[in-house]
C-alpha positions as CSV (number, residue, x, y, z in Angstrom):
1,M,2.1,-43.7,47.1
2,A,2.0,-42.4,43.4
3,R,-1.2,-42.2,41.5
4,S,-1.6,-44.6,38.6
5,P,-2.6,-43.3,34.8
6,R,-6.4,-43.9,35.5
7,T,-6.6,-42.0,38.8
8,L,-4.5,-38.7,37.0
9,L,-6.7,-38.9,33.9
10,P,-9.9,-37.3,35.6
11,A,-7.9,-34.7,37.8
12,L,-6.3,-33.7,34.3
13,V,-9.4,-33.1,32.6
14,L,-11.0,-31.6,35.0
15,A,-7.8,-29.1,35.1
16,A,-8.3,-28.5,31.3
17,L,-11.7,-27.9,31.4
18,A,-11.0,-25.2,34.2
19,W,-8.0,-23.2,32.7
20,P,-9.4,-21.0,30.3
21,A,-9.4,-21.3,26.2
22,P,-7.5,-18.9,24.1
23,A,-9.2,-16.2,23.5
24,A,-11.0,-15.8,20.0
25,R,-9.0,-12.9,18.2
26,A,-11.6,-9.8,17.7
27,Q,-12.7,-9.2,14.2
28,E,-10.8,-6.3,12.3
29,S,-12.7,-3.8,10.2
30,V,-10.7,-2.2,7.8
31,G,-12.6,0.5,5.2
32,I,-11.7,1.2,1.5
33,D,-12.7,3.6,-1.3
34,I,-15.8,2.5,-2.7
35,A,-14.4,4.1,-6.3
36,N,-10.4,4.2,-6.5
37,A,-10.2,1.1,-9.2
38,P,-8.2,-0.6,-10.0
39,F,-6.9,-0.5,-5.9
40,M,-10.2,-0.3,-4.2
41,Y,-13.7,0.0,-5.1
42,Q,-17.1,-1.8,-5.0
43,R,-18.0,-4.8,-7.0
44,D,-21.4,-6.4,-6.5
45,G,-21.7,-5.1,-3.0
46,E,-18.3,-6.4,-1.9
47,A,-14.8,-4.6,-1.3
48,A,-12.7,-5.2,-4.9
49,G,-9.3,-4.5,-6.3
50,L,-5.7,-4.5,-5.2
51,Y,-6.1,-3.8,-2.0
52,P,-8.8,-5.8,-0.5
53,A,-7.0,-8.7,-2.4
54,L,-4.0,-7.9,-0.4
55,L,-5.6,-7.4,2.9
56,R,-7.8,-10.6,2.9
57,A,-4.3,-12.8,1.6
58,A,-2.5,-11.1,4.6
59,F,-5.2,-11.1,7.4
60,A,-5.8,-15.2,6.4
61,R,-2.1,-15.4,7.0
62,M,-2.1,-14.1,10.6
63,G,-5.3,-16.1,11.3
64,Q,-6.9,-12.7,12.2
65,P,-10.7,-12.2,11.1
66,L,-11.7,-9.3,9.1
67,T,-14.3,-7.5,7.7
68,L,-14.1,-4.9,4.6
69,Q,-16.0,-2.2,3.9
70,A,-16.3,-0.3,0.7
71,L,-17.7,3.2,1.5
72,P,-17.4,6.9,0.3
73,W,-13.8,7.8,1.6
74,G,-15.2,10.4,4.1
75,R,-16.9,7.9,5.7
76,V,-14.2,5.9,5.6
77,V,-11.9,8.8,7.3
78,A,-14.4,9.6,9.8
79,A,-14.7,5.8,11.1
80,L,-10.6,5.7,11.1
81,E,-10.9,9.1,13.2
82,T,-12.8,7.6,15.9
83,G,-11.3,4.3,15.8
84,R,-14.3,2.4,15.0
85,A,-11.8,0.5,11.8
86,G,-9.0,0.9,9.6
87,A,-8.5,2.5,6.6
88,A,-6.7,1.1,3.6
89,G,-5.1,3.0,0.8
90,M,-4.0,6.2,2.4
91,Y,-1.1,8.1,2.0
92,K,1.9,9.2,4.5
93,T,1.8,12.7,5.6
94,T,3.7,14.6,8.4
95,E,0.7,15.3,10.2
96,R,-0.9,11.9,9.9
97,L,2.3,10.3,11.6
98,R,1.8,12.4,14.8
99,R,-2.5,10.9,15.0
100,F,-2.2,7.5,12.9
101,D,0.1,4.2,12.9
102,F,1.1,2.9,9.5
103,S,1.5,-0.7,7.6
104,E,4.5,-1.1,5.3
105,P,3.5,0.4,1.6
106,L,0.9,-1.7,0.1
107,F,1.9,-0.7,-3.5
108,V,3.5,2.8,-4.9
109,E,0.8,4.5,-6.8
110,Q,2.8,6.5,-9.5
111,L,0.4,10.2,-10.9
112,Y,1.3,11.7,-14.4
113,V,0.3,14.5,-15.5
114,Y,-2.1,14.2,-19.2
115,A,-2.0,17.3,-21.3
116,P,-1.6,17.7,-24.9
117,A,1.1,16.0,-26.2
118,A,3.1,19.3,-26.7
119,R,2.1,20.6,-23.3
120,A,2.8,17.1,-21.7
121,A,6.4,16.8,-23.3
122,G,7.3,20.0,-21.0
123,I,6.0,19.2,-17.7
124,R,8.6,17.3,-15.3
125,S,8.1,18.9,-11.8
126,V,5.6,20.6,-10.2
127,S,7.0,23.8,-10.7
128,D,6.1,23.0,-14.8
129,L,2.5,23.3,-13.6
130,K,2.5,26.9,-12.1
131,G,-0.1,29.2,-14.2
132,L,-2.1,25.9,-15.5
133,R,-5.7,24.7,-14.9
134,I,-5.3,21.3,-13.3
135,G,-7.3,19.0,-13.2
136,V,-7.6,16.9,-9.8
137,L,-9.9,14.8,-7.4
138,R,-12.0,16.2,-5.0
139,G,-10.6,16.2,-2.0
140,W,-7.5,14.2,-2.6
141,N,-3.8,15.5,-1.5
142,Y,-1.0,14.7,-3.7
143,G,2.1,15.2,-1.9
144,D,3.8,18.0,-0.5
145,A,5.4,20.0,-2.7
146,F,2.5,19.8,-4.5
147,D,0.4,21.4,-1.4
148,T,2.9,23.4,-0.5
149,A,2.6,25.2,-4.0
150,L,-1.5,25.0,-3.9
151,R,-1.2,26.9,-0.3
152,A,1.1,29.5,-1.9
153,G,-1.3,30.3,-4.8
154,E,1.0,29.0,-7.0
155,L,-1.3,26.4,-8.7
156,H,-4.9,26.8,-9.7
157,A,-6.6,23.2,-9.1
158,E,-10.0,22.4,-9.7
159,P,-11.3,19.2,-8.4
160,A,-13.7,17.0,-10.1
161,A,-15.6,13.8,-8.7
162,S,-14.1,11.4,-10.8
163,D,-10.9,11.6,-13.7
164,V,-13.5,10.9,-16.7
165,Y,-15.2,14.2,-15.7
166,N,-11.9,16.0,-15.5
167,F,-10.6,14.5,-19.0
168,R,-14.1,15.4,-20.7
169,K,-13.0,19.1,-19.4
170,L,-9.5,18.8,-20.5
171,S,-10.7,17.8,-23.9
172,A,-13.0,20.6,-24.0
173,G,-10.7,23.2,-23.3
174,R,-11.4,23.6,-19.7
175,L,-8.9,22.3,-18.3
176,D,-5.0,22.6,-19.6
177,A,-3.7,19.2,-17.6
178,V,-5.0,16.7,-15.3
179,L,-3.1,14.7,-12.5
180,A,-4.4,11.1,-12.2
181,V,-2.9,7.9,-10.6
182,E,-1.2,5.8,-13.8
183,Q,-3.9,3.3,-14.2
184,S,-7.0,5.6,-14.1
185,G,-5.1,8.1,-17.0
186,S,-4.1,5.1,-19.0
187,A,-7.6,3.6,-18.9
188,Q,-8.8,6.7,-20.1
189,L,-6.5,7.2,-23.2
190,R,-7.1,3.5,-24.1
191,S,-10.9,4.3,-24.7
192,G,-9.7,6.4,-27.6
193,A,-12.3,9.3,-26.3
194,F,-9.1,11.7,-25.9
195,P,-6.7,12.1,-28.9
196,G,-4.3,14.4,-29.0
197,V,-3.9,14.1,-25.1
198,A,-0.2,12.5,-23.8
199,P,1.2,11.5,-20.2
200,T,4.5,13.0,-19.0
201,A,7.3,11.2,-20.0
202,A,7.9,9.7,-16.1
203,P,5.8,10.1,-13.3
204,L,5.1,13.2,-11.4
205,L,4.6,12.0,-8.0
206,A,5.2,8.3,-6.4
207,L,3.0,8.0,-3.2
208,P,3.2,4.8,-1.2
209,A,-0.2,3.7,0.0
210,H,-0.9,1.8,3.2
211,L,-3.1,0.7,5.8
212,V,-3.5,2.8,8.6
213,F,-5.3,2.8,12.2
214,L,-5.9,5.3,14.7
215,K,-2.9,5.2,17.6
216,N,-4.8,4.9,21.0
217,T,-6.6,2.0,19.3
218,G,-3.8,-0.1,20.0
219,R,-2.9,-1.6,16.8
220,Q,0.9,-1.1,16.8
221,A,1.3,-5.3,17.3
222,L,-1.4,-6.2,14.8
223,L,0.5,-3.6,11.9
224,R,3.7,-5.9,13.2
225,R,2.3,-8.7,11.6
226,F,0.3,-7.5,9.1
227,N,4.0,-6.3,7.8
228,L,5.4,-9.4,8.5
229,A,2.4,-11.7,6.6
230,L,2.7,-8.9,3.3
231,Q,6.4,-9.8,3.3
232,E,5.7,-13.2,3.0
233,L,3.3,-12.6,0.1
234,K,5.9,-10.9,-1.7
235,A,8.3,-13.8,-1.0
236,S,6.2,-16.3,-1.7
237,G,5.4,-14.7,-5.7
238,D,1.4,-14.2,-4.5
239,Y,2.3,-10.2,-4.1
240,R,3.3,-9.9,-7.7
241,R,0.3,-11.9,-8.9
242,M,-2.2,-10.3,-6.9
243,V,-0.8,-7.1,-8.7
244,D,-0.4,-8.3,-11.8
245,D,-4.0,-9.5,-11.5
246,A,-5.8,-6.2,-10.2
247,L,-3.7,-4.3,-13.1
248,A,-4.9,-6.6,-15.5
249,E,-8.6,-6.6,-14.8
250,S,-8.2,-2.8,-14.6
251,R,-7.6,-3.1,-18.5
252,R,-9.8,-5.5,-19.3
253,L,-12.4,-3.5,-17.6
254,G,-11.3,-0.3,-19.3
255,R,-11.5,-1.6,-22.8
256,A,-14.7,-2.9,-22.1
257,A,-16.4,-0.1,-20.6
258,G,-14.7,3.0,-22.2
259,P,-14.2,6.2,-20.3
260,A,-17.3,6.4,-18.7
261,A,-16.8,3.6,-16.4
262,D,-14.5,5.7,-14.3
263,T,-15.4,3.5,-11.2
264,A,-17.7,0.8,-9.9
265,A,-19.6,2.8,-7.8
266,P,-23.4,4.3,-8.2
267,P,-23.8,8.0,-9.6
268,A,-24.3,9.0,-5.7
269,A,-21.4,7.7,-4.2
270,R,-19.4,9.4,-7.1
271,D,-20.6,12.3,-6.5
272,T,-19.6,12.1,-2.7
273,P,-16.7,14.1,-1.9
274,R,-13.3,11.0,-1.8
275,I,-11.4,12.8,1.1
276,R,-9.0,10.3,0.9
277,H,-5.1,12.2,0.8
278,A,-5.0,14.4,3.7
279,A,-2.3,17.2,3.2
280,A,0.7,17.5,5.5
281,S,0.3,21.0,7.5
282,A,-3.1,22.6,6.8
283,A,-5.9,22.2,9.9
284,P,-8.9,23.4,9.4
285,Q,-11.9,21.7,10.4
286,A,-12.9,17.9,9.4
287,G,-15.0,17.5,6.6
288,D,-14.3,21.1,4.8
289,V,-13.6,20.1,1.5
290,R,-15.3,22.0,-1.1
291,R,-13.2,25.1,-1.6
292,P,-11.6,24.8,-4.9
293,R,-8.5,26.2,-4.3
294,A,-8.1,25.0,-0.9
295,V,-9.6,21.9,-1.2
296,L,-6.1,19.6,-1.4
297,S,-4.8,21.3,1.8
298,D,-7.6,20.5,4.2
299,A,-7.0,18.4,7.2
300,A,-6.1,15.0,7.7
301,S,-9.3,14.4,9.3
302,A,-11.0,15.5,5.9
303,A,-8.8,13.2,3.3
304,R,-7.6,10.3,2.1
């Protein structure tokens, strides 16, 4: 005898109650550099800049809860290496590919050499930097060609806590050139504090930045979803808008604050070694980032 709809309803309700509800997606934690405007920095206690904007928009499309933390880069890397969080804004190297899973590029950062105009005009490749005192950011890696030349003793890199310090040293004659991301270097020139300094005619380096997780944390599926969301942002035009907004904000802040506004971080955070970019092949102990000549060839465990 067939059951009537009235007698079926309680059974369906009980079955629905007994069936486990879909598990809520776990909150993902991602760290960003506290002091790398316009790409990632801290403002009013919150993660700000282009990379946080892209991450928030992509994770919202994914329906994936996200916590962003702006921290000194060394702490971001420590959390990444222990699997406690991902990291955004990291460059890809051969060594890192063995340890971490990478998203598609968030953005391609272009780095120029800044020097007195006559010298800048003659710099076209890493080999043109031989014999020069080059201002770099403490703990950053600037790609395989630069790192190889550095380890071979062909370059003399002098690390500092910020681009502002490097430009001041350049102006004082204590450096021959500064290697800086385009947006940061251009902000220093717009300040008017460094007359006679010019960028090279073309970028010396073009380095994509990525969202990264430790391999054994099983984030491969998450990164595939993230890549799709990033593609959707590009197709919709939202990606271009966010890039333009971040770069316009950087130019506005640079004009308003002048050369002293190198970062959004407090002095204590700026003085912390920013280990944003790890070298591809060297493997000293993690955290060993203060040696002037070897700072750019430290292991992946100690860099962006």
